[in-house]
C-alpha positions as CSV (number, residue, x, y, z in Angstrom):
1,Q,63.8,-86.7,132.7
2,N,66.4,-87.6,130.4
3,A,68.4,-84.6,129.6
4,D,69.7,-86.2,126.1
5,A,65.8,-86.9,124.9
6,P,64.2,-84.5,122.5
7,A,61.8,-82.0,123.6
8,A,58.2,-83.1,123.5
9,A,56.1,-81.5,120.8
10,P,53.7,-78.9,122.0
11,A,50.1,-80.3,122.2
12,A,47.8,-79.7,119.5
13,S,45.3,-77.5,120.5
14,A,42.2,-79.3,121.2
15,A,39.2,-78.0,118.9
16,P,36.9,-75.6,120.5
17,V,34.1,-77.5,121.9
18,K,30.4,-76.4,121.0
19,K,28.1,-76.2,123.4
20,L,25.0,-78.1,123.0
21,L,21.6,-76.0,122.3
22,V,18.6,-77.1,124.0
23,D,15.4,-75.7,122.9
24,A,12.1,-75.4,124.5
25,Y,9.3,-76.5,122.5
26,S,6.1,-73.6,122.9
27,R,3.4,-76.1,122.3
28,H,4.2,-76.5,126.3
29,L,3.9,-72.9,126.6
30,L,0.4,-72.0,124.7
31,W,-0.9,-70.3,128.0
32,L,1.6,-67.7,127.9
33,K,0.2,-65.5,124.7
34,T,3.0,-62.7,124.5
35,P,6.6,-63.2,123.1
36,E,7.6,-61.6,126.5
37,E,5.8,-63.7,128.7
38,V,7.3,-67.0,126.3
39,A,10.8,-65.3,126.9
40,D,10.6,-64.9,130.6
41,A,9.6,-68.7,130.7
42,V,12.4,-69.8,128.5
43,I,14.9,-68.2,130.2
44,E,13.7,-68.8,133.7
45,M,14.2,-72.7,132.6
46,G,17.5,-72.3,131.5
47,F,16.6,-73.2,127.8
48,D,19.1,-71.9,124.5
49,G,16.0,-70.8,122.2
50,L,12.7,-72.0,121.3
51,D,10.9,-74.3,118.5
52,L,7.9,-71.8,118.0
53,T,4.6,-73.4,117.2
54,V,3.4,-72.0,113.9
55,R,-0.5,-73.9,114.5
56,P,-3.8,-72.7,113.7
57,G,-5.9,-71.6,117.0
58,A,-5.1,-72.9,120.2
59,Q,-2.3,-75.6,119.0
60,G,0.1,-72.9,118.1
61,H,1.7,-69.5,119.0
62,V,1.3,-68.0,115.4
63,D,-1.7,-69.1,113.2
64,P,-0.3,-70.2,109.9
65,E,-3.1,-68.1,108.2
66,R,-1.5,-65.0,109.8
67,V,2.7,-66.2,109.4
68,T,3.8,-63.1,107.4
69,T,1.9,-60.8,109.7
70,D,2.5,-62.5,113.0
71,L,5.6,-64.5,112.9
72,P,7.7,-61.6,112.4
73,V,6.3,-59.8,115.5
74,F,6.4,-62.7,117.4
75,V,9.7,-64.0,116.5
76,N,11.5,-60.3,116.7
77,G,9.8,-59.9,120.1
78,L,11.3,-63.2,121.6
79,K,14.7,-61.9,120.2
80,A,14.4,-58.3,121.7
81,A,13.9,-60.5,125.2
82,G,17.2,-62.6,124.4
83,V,15.5,-65.7,123.5
84,P,16.2,-67.2,119.9
85,V,14.1,-69.3,117.3
86,H,16.1,-71.7,116.0
87,S,13.0,-74.0,114.3
88,I,9.2,-73.9,114.2
89,T,6.8,-76.4,114.0
90,C,4.2,-76.1,111.5
91,P,1.2,-78.3,109.8
92,I,3.6,-79.1,106.5
93,A,3.6,-82.4,105.6
94,D,4.3,-81.7,101.5
95,A,5.2,-78.9,99.4
96,D,1.6,-78.3,98.6
97,S,0.3,-78.0,102.2
98,P,-1.7,-75.0,103.2
99,N,0.5,-72.3,103.7
100,A,3.7,-74.1,103.2
101,E,5.4,-71.8,100.9
102,R,4.2,-68.8,103.0
103,I,5.2,-70.1,106.1
104,L,8.9,-71.2,104.6
105,D,9.0,-67.7,103.1
106,A,8.3,-65.9,106.3
107,A,10.6,-68.1,108.6
108,S,13.6,-67.7,106.1
109,K,13.2,-64.2,106.1
110,L,13.6,-64.2,110.3
111,G,16.6,-66.2,109.8
112,I,15.1,-69.7,110.7
113,K,16.6,-72.5,109.1
114,H,14.4,-75.6,110.5
115,Y,11.3,-77.0,111.2
116,W,9.2,-80.2,112.0
117,W,7.8,-81.6,109.4
118,G,5.4,-84.8,109.0
119,T,3.7,-86.8,109.7
120,Y,3.2,-89.6,107.5
121,R,0.7,-93.0,108.2
122,Y,0.4,-96.5,106.7
123,D,-2.6,-97.4,105.4
124,L,-2.2,-101.5,107.0
125,T,-4.5,-102.7,104.9
126,K,-1.9,-102.2,101.7
127,P,1.4,-103.3,101.5
128,V,4.1,-101.0,103.2
129,L,6.8,-101.0,100.5
130,P,4.6,-99.5,97.7
131,Q,3.3,-97.0,100.1
132,I,7.2,-95.8,100.9
133,D,7.6,-96.1,97.2
134,A,4.8,-93.6,96.6
135,L,6.3,-91.0,99.6
136,K,9.3,-90.8,97.7
137,P,8.2,-88.3,94.9
138,R,6.3,-86.2,97.5
139,V,9.8,-85.7,99.8
140,A,11.8,-84.5,96.6
141,R,9.2,-82.1,96.1
142,L,9.4,-80.5,99.8
143,A,13.2,-81.0,99.7
144,R,13.1,-79.0,96.3
145,L,10.6,-76.4,98.1
146,N,12.9,-76.2,101.2
147,A,15.9,-75.5,98.8
148,K,14.4,-72.5,97.3
149,Y,14.3,-70.8,100.9
150,G,17.2,-72.4,102.4
151,M,15.2,-74.5,105.1
152,K,15.8,-77.9,106.3
153,A,12.2,-79.7,107.4
154,M,13.0,-82.6,110.1
155,Y,10.7,-85.5,110.1
156,H,9.3,-85.9,113.3
157,T,9.7,-89.9,114.7
158,Y,6.4,-91.4,116.4
159,S,6.4,-94.5,117.8
160,G,3.6,-97.4,116.5
161,P,3.0,-99.6,113.8
162,G,1.1,-97.1,111.5
163,T,3.4,-94.6,111.5
164,V,6.2,-94.0,109.0
165,G,9.7,-93.5,110.9
166,S,8.6,-95.6,113.7
167,A,10.9,-98.5,112.4
168,V,13.5,-95.9,111.1
169,W,14.5,-98.1,108.3
170,D,11.8,-97.1,106.6
171,L,12.0,-93.5,106.9
172,L,15.9,-93.9,105.8
173,E,14.4,-95.5,102.6
174,V,12.8,-92.2,102.0
175,L,15.2,-89.8,102.7
176,R,18.6,-91.9,101.3
177,E,18.1,-89.7,97.5
178,N,17.7,-86.3,99.0
179,D,20.2,-83.5,100.2
180,P,20.1,-83.5,103.8
181,R,20.7,-79.7,103.3
182,W,16.9,-80.0,102.7
183,V,15.1,-82.9,104.6
184,S,16.1,-84.8,107.4
185,F,14.4,-86.4,110.4
186,H,14.0,-85.3,113.9
187,W,14.3,-88.1,116.3
188,D,12.0,-88.4,119.3
189,T,13.2,-91.0,121.7
């Protein structure tokens, strides 16, 4: 190195890299009934947290009809065992879906900020564009409800010709005018 050359400036410190968190989906663990059993499985499989099903009957770990009493018990049991709940999957398609407000209120009080939302289907006997336009006010109402509770709805995409979001552009058109803090999508490849 040339002794007359100016000293090199110290390298800028790199921004810390955030670890990618990967959650288990409790739908695949429905045979496990208690928070402790679910937590043990999640930890054994090496996941960072859980997307907890809040669905009726045998489809979920917490029944939406009992969300105000059962969700805190299940979530706190998971947390005590070392498994955070980052999101829930629940039967909310619109702001006026049964139990929507109760589910969002209970989840937000537990620090959960995301939920799996959807899914809309087209009537393939009718033009698609008017159906997309008809979804926009529904989504706007849902965004307002989510803002009230500090929750983000993540629309789950499915494939298939009758499913809104399978083409992606249609869902983006529906979401375009809404604040992404309150409505977004959960891309399923």
